[in-house]
KELUM-964102 format. One line per 4 residues: number of its first residue (from 0); their letters; for each residue x, y, z of N, C-alpha, C. Coordinates in Angstrom, 1 decimal. Each point is the difference from the previous one (the first is absolute). Last residue first. Layout:
# KELUM-964102
NUM	A	X/Y/Z/X/Y/Z/X/Y/Z ~ ...
END
This chain:
# KELUM-964102
137	XXXX	12.9/7.5/-11.8/1.1/-0.8/-0.6/0.6/0.8/-1.2 ~ -3.9/1.3/2.7/1.3/0.4/0.6/1.2/-0.6/-0.8 ~ -4.7/-1.1/-0.8/0.4/1.3/-0.6/1.4/0.5/0.5 ~ -2.1/-3.9/1.9/0.6/-0.2/-1.3/0.5/1.2/-0.7
133	XXXX	-2.4/0.5/4.0/1.3/-0.6/0.3/0.7/-0.3/-1.4 ~ -4.4/1.5/-0.1/0.8/1.1/0.5/1.5/-0.5/0.2 ~ -3.3/-3.2/-1.3/0.3/0.9/-1.1/0.9/1.2/0.5 ~ -1.7/-3.0/3.2/1.0/-0.7/-0.8/0.5/0.9/-1.2
129	XXXX	-3.5/1.6/2.8/1.3/-0.1/0.7/1.0/-0.6/-0.9 ~ -4.3/-0.1/-1.5/0.5/1.4/0.0/1.4/0.1/0.6 ~ -2.3/-4.1/0.3/0.4/0.3/-1.4/0.6/1.4/-0.1 ~ -2.0/-1.2/4.1/1.2/-0.7/-0.2/0.6/0.2/-1.4
125	XXXX	-4.2/1.8/0.9/1.1/0.8/0.8/1.3/-0.7/-0.2 ~ -4.0/-2.0/-1.7/0.7/0.9/-0.9/1.1/0.9/0.7 ~ -2.9/-2.9/2.5/0.9/-0.7/-0.8/0.8/0.8/-0.9 ~ -3.7/1.2/3.3/1.4/0.4/0.1/1.0/-0.8/-0.8
121	XXXX	-5.1/-0.4/0.6/0.3/1.4/-0.2/1.5/0.3/-0.1 ~ -2.2/-4.4/0.8/-0.9/0.7/-1.0/0.6/1.3/-0.4 ~ 2.2/-2.6/3.3/0.0/-0.7/-1.3/-0.8/0.7/-1.1 ~ -0.2/1.5/4.4/1.3/0.3/-0.5/0.2/-0.6/-1.4
117	XXXX	-3.9/-1.0/2.4/0.0/1.4/-0.5/1.3/0.4/-0.6 ~ -0.3/-4.2/2.2/-0.8/0.0/-1.3/0.0/1.4/-0.6 ~ 2.0/-0.5/4.2/0.8/-0.6/-1.0/-0.8/0.0/-1.4 ~ -2.3/1.5/3.7/1.0/0.9/-0.3/0.9/-0.5/-1.1
113	XXXX	-3.1/-2.9/1.8/-0.7/1.0/-0.8/1.0/1.1/-0.4 ~ 1.4/-3.4/2.9/0.0/-0.4/-1.4/-0.8/0.9/-0.9 ~ 3.0/0.6/4.5/-1.4/0.3/-0.4/-0.1/-0.3/-1.5 ~ 3.5/-1.9/3.9/-0.2/0.4/-1.3/-1.5/0.3/-0.2
109	XXXX	2.6/-1.8/3.9/-0.8/1.2/0.1/-0.3/0.6/-1.4 ~ 2.7/-3.9/0.8/-1.3/-0.3/0.6/-0.9/1.2/0.1 ~ 4.6/0.2/-1.5/-0.9/-0.5/-1.0/-1.4/-0.4/0.5 ~ 4.4/2.6/1.4/-1.3/-0.1/0.7/-1.1/-0.5/-0.9
105	XXXX	4.6/0.5/-1.5/0.2/-0.1/1.4/-1.3/-0.2/0.8 ~ 0.3/0.3/-5.0/1.1/-0.8/0.5/0.0/-0.3/1.5 ~ -3.4/2.7/-2.2/0.1/-1.3/-0.6/1.1/-0.9/0.5 ~ -0.3/4.5/1.5/-1.1/-0.9/0.6/0.0/-1.4/-0.6
101	XXXX	3.0/3.2/-1.8/0.4/-0.4/1.3/-1.1/-0.9/0.7 ~ -1.0/1.9/-4.1/0.9/-1.1/-0.2/0.5/-0.5/1.4 ~ -2.5/3.9/-0.2/-0.9/-1.2/-0.1/0.9/-1.2/-0.2 ~ 2.2/4.0/-0.1/-0.5/-0.2/1.4/-0.9/-1.2/0.0
97	XXXX	1.5/1.5/-4.1/1.1/-0.6/0.7/-0.4/-0.3/1.5 ~ -3.1/2.2/-2.8/0.2/-1.5/-0.4/1.1/-0.6/0.8 ~ -0.6/4.6/0.5/-1.2/-0.7/0.7/0.1/-1.5/-0.3 ~ 3.2/2.8/-2.1/0.2/-0.1/1.4/-1.1/-0.8/0.7
93	XXXX	-0.5/1.0/-4.5/0.9/-1.1/0.2/0.4/-0.1/1.4 ~ -2.8/3.5/-1.2/-0.7/-1.2/-0.2/0.9/-1.2/0.2 ~ 1.9/4.3/0.3/-0.9/-0.2/1.1/-0.8/-1.3/-0.2 ~ 2.9/1.3/-3.5/0.8/-0.3/1.2/-1.0/-0.3/1.2
89	XXXX	-1.9/1.7/-3.9/0.4/-1.4/-0.2/0.8/-0.5/1.2 ~ -1.1/4.5/0.0/-1.2/-0.8/0.1/0.3/-1.5/-0.2 ~ 3.5/3.1/-0.7/-0.4/-0.1/1.4/-1.2/-0.8/0.2 ~ 3.2/-0.9/-4.3/-0.9/1.1/0.5/-0.4/-0.3/1.5
85	XXXX	4.8/-1.6/-1.9/-1.4/-0.4/-0.2/-0.9/1.1/0.6 ~ 4.4/1.0/-0.4/0.1/-1.2/-0.8/-1.4/-0.6/-0.3 ~ 1.7/3.9/2.9/-0.8/0.2/-1.3/0.2/-1.1/-1.0 ~ 1.6/0.4/4.7/1.0/0.2/-1.0/-0.7/0.2/-1.4
81	XXXX	-2.7/-0.9/3.8/0.8/1.2/0.3/1.1/0.3/-1.0 ~ -2.5/-4.0/-0.4/-0.8/1.2/-0.3/0.7/1.3/0.3 ~ 2.2/-4.0/1.1/-0.1/0.1/-1.4/-0.9/1.2/-0.5 ~ 0.2/-1.0/4.6/1.3/0.4/-0.4/0.0/0.2/-1.5
77	XXXX	-3.7/-2.0/1.9/0.0/1.5/0.3/1.3/0.6/-0.5 ~ -0.5/-4.7/-0.2/-0.7/0.7/-1.1/-0.1/1.5/0.3 ~ 2.2/-2.6/3.2/0.7/-0.1/-1.2/-0.8/0.7/-1.1 ~ -1.8/-0.7/4.4/0.9/1.2/-0.2/0.7/0.0/-1.3
73	XXXX	-2.6/-3.7/1.5/-0.8/1.0/-0.6/0.8/1.3/-0.2 ~ 2.3/-3.8/2.0/-0.5/-0.2/-1.4/-0.8/1.2/-0.6 ~ 3.8/0.9/3.7/-1.2/-0.8/0.0/-0.5/-0.1/-1.5 ~ 4.0/2.4/1.1/-0.1/-0.9/1.2/-1.2/-0.9/0.0
69	XXXX	2.9/2.0/-4.5/-1.1/0.2/1.0/0.1/-0.9/1.2 ~ 4.0/2.0/-3.2/-0.6/-1.2/0.3/-1.1/0.2/1.1 ~ 2.9/3.0/-4.0/-0.7/0.0/1.3/-0.7/-1.3/0.2 ~ 2.2/1.9/-4.1/1.0/-0.2/1.1/-0.6/0.1/1.4
65	XXXX	-1.9/0.3/-4.7/-0.2/1.1/1.0/1.1/-0.1/1.1 ~ -0.1/-3.2/-3.6/-0.2/1.3/-0.6/0.0/1.2/1.0 ~ 0.7/-4.7/1.4/0.9/0.3/-1.1/-0.1/1.5/-0.6 ~ -2.8/-1.7/3.7/1.4/-0.2/0.3/0.9/0.5/-1.1
61	XXXX	-4.7/0.1/-0.7/0.3/0.9/1.1/1.5/-0.1/0.3 ~ -1.7/-3.0/-3.2/0.1/1.4/-0.5/0.4/0.9/1.1 ~ -0.7/-4.4/1.3/1.1/0.1/-0.9/0.2/1.4/-0.5 ~ -3.7/-1.0/2.7/1.2/0.0/0.8/1.3/0.2/-0.9
57	XXXX	-4.2/-0.5/-2.1/0.0/1.3/0.7/1.3/0.1/0.8 ~ -1.0/-4.0/-2.3/0.4/1.0/-0.9/0.2/1.4/0.8 ~ -1.5/-3.7/2.5/1.3/-0.2/-0.5/0.5/1.1/-1.0 ~ -4.5/0.1/1.4/0.9/0.4/1.1/1.5/-0.2/-0.4
53	XXXX	-3.3/-1.6/-2.9/0.0/1.5/0.0/1.0/0.5/1.1 ~ -0.7/-4.6/-0.1/0.8/0.4/-1.2/0.0/1.5/-0.1 ~ -2.6/-1.8/3.4/1.4/-0.3/0.3/0.9/0.4/-1.2 ~ -4.7/0.4/-0.5/0.5/1.0/0.9/1.5/-0.3/0.3
49	XXXX	-2.2/-3.1/-2.7/0.1/1.3/-0.7/0.5/1.1/0.9 ~ -0.8/-4.3/1.9/1.1/0.0/-0.9/0.2/1.3/-0.8 ~ -3.7/-0.4/3.0/1.3/0.0/0.7/1.2/0.0/-1.0 ~ -4.3/-0.5/-1.7/0.2/1.4/0.4/1.3/0.1/0.8
45	XXXX	-1.2/-4.2/-1.3/0.4/0.8/-1.2/0.1/1.4/0.4 ~ -1.5/-3.0/3.4/1.4/-0.3/-0.5/0.4/0.9/-1.1 ~ -4.4/0.4/1.6/1.0/0.4/1.0/1.4/-0.2/-0.5 ~ -3.5/-1.5/-2.7/0.1/1.5/0.0/1.0/0.4/1.0
41	XXXX	-0.9/-4.6/-0.2/0.7/0.5/-1.2/0.2/1.5/0.0 ~ -2.7/-1.8/3.4/1.4/-0.4/0.2/0.9/0.4/-1.2 ~ -4.7/0.7/-0.2/0.6/0.9/1.0/1.5/-0.3/0.2 ~ -2.5/-2.9/-2.8/0.1/1.3/-0.6/0.7/1.0/0.9
37	XXXX	-1.1/-4.2/1.8/1.1/-0.1/-1.0/0.3/1.3/-0.7 ~ -3.7/-0.4/3.1/1.3/0.1/0.6/1.2/-0.1/-1.0 ~ -5.1/1.8/-0.5/0.9/-1.0/-0.6/1.4/0.1/0.6 ~ -3.9/2.9/1.0/-0.3/-1.4/0.4/1.0/-1.0/-0.5
33	XXXX	0.3/4.7/-1.0/0.0/-0.1/1.4/-0.3/-1.4/0.5 ~ -0.2/1.0/-4.7/1.4/0.2/0.5/0.0/-0.3/1.5 ~ -4.1/0.2/-2.0/0.7/-1.2/-0.4/1.4/0.0/0.5 ~ -2.6/3.8/0.6/-0.5/-1.0/0.8/0.7/-1.4/-0.2
29	XXXX	1.0/3.9/-2.7/0.5/0.1/1.3/-0.4/-1.2/0.9 ~ 0.4/-0.7/-5.3/-0.9/0.8/0.9/0.6/-0.1/1.4 ~ 3.3/-0.4/-4.2/-0.9/-0.8/0.8/-0.9/0.9/0.9 ~ 3.7/1.4/-3.0/-1.3/-0.2/-0.7/-1.0/-0.8/0.9
25	XXXX	4.6/0.7/1.4/-0.7/1.3/-0.1/-1.4/-0.1/-0.6 ~ 3.2/-3.6/0.1/-0.8/0.1/1.2/-0.9/1.2/0.0 ~ 3.1/-0.6/-3.5/-1.0/-1.1/-0.1/-0.9/0.1/1.2 ~ 3.7/2.8/0.0/-1.0/0.5/-1.0/-1.1/-1.0/-0.1
21	XXXX	3.9/-1.1/2.5/-1.0/0.8/0.7/-1.1/0.5/-0.8 ~ 3.6/-2.3/-2.1/-0.8/-0.9/0.9/-1.1/0.7/0.8 ~ 3.0/2.7/-2.5/-0.8/-0.8/-0.9/-0.8/-1.0/0.7 ~ 3.1/2.5/2.4/-1.2/0.8/-0.4/-0.9/-0.8/-0.9
17	XXXX	4.1/-1.9/1.3/-1.0/0.0/1.1/-1.2/0.8/-0.4 ~ 3.5/0.0/-3.1/-0.6/-1.4/0.2/-1.0/0.0/1.1 ~ 2.4/4.0/-0.6/-1.0/-0.2/-1.0/-0.6/-1.4/0.0 ~ 3.4/1.1/3.1/-1.1/0.8/0.3/-1.1/-0.3/-1.1
13	XXXX	4.2/-2.0/-0.6/-0.8/-0.6/1.2/-1.2/0.8/0.3 ~ 2.8/1.8/-3.3/-0.6/-1.2/-0.5/-0.8/-0.7/1.1 ~ 2.6/3.7/1.2/-1.1/0.4/-0.8/-0.8/-1.2/-0.6 ~ 4.0/-0.9/2.3/-1.0/0.5/0.9/-1.3/0.5/-0.7
9	XXXX	3.8/-1.3/-2.6/-0.6/-1.2/0.7/-1.1/0.4/0.9 ~ 2.4/3.4/-2.3/-0.8/-0.8/-0.9/-0.7/-1.1/0.7 ~ 3.1/2.6/2.5/-1.2/0.8/-0.4/-0.9/-0.9/-0.9 ~ 4.1/-1.8/1.0/-0.8/0.0/1.2/-1.3/0.8/-0.3
5	XXXX	3.2/-0.1/-3.3/-0.6/-1.3/0.1/-0.9/-0.1/1.3 ~ 2.5/4.0/-0.9/-1.0/-0.2/-1.0/-0.7/-1.3/0.2 ~ 2.3/3.2/3.6/0.3/-1.4/-0.5/-1.2/-0.3/-1.0 ~ 2.0/5.0/1.1/-1.1/-0.9/0.4/0.4/-1.3/-0.7
1	XX	2.6/4.5/0.4/0.4/-1.4/-0.1/-1.1/-1.0/0.5 ~ 1.4/5.1/0.2/-1.3/-0.6/0.4/0.2/-1.5/0.0
END
């Protein structure tokens, strides 16, 4: 399997640092979030960093452990679910976030900030679950 311990540690740390910042935003009322451009910018960036780190882990595990390289970001989480590394439900949530990541990067003018707010309210622990599943492979 030969996972790179330093890579796993670094990506998990990047996820956790982003989640800590997003947790501060999580406590804000939705109306305040939607009106505050700085909060929205921080949320976009930190969600993007967390997702990029999760994708980095996903691709690393997929390549080293499963010997399969996905063709698209969302597919990577499906591959890990098919290999029983992460639960299917978690895979589906992460696939939705990977697709949202594509909006953040490629079509940022179409971002629905209400959806972003809901992700912050409901999906931060998904990243932690994912990190734990990957660490369990070490």
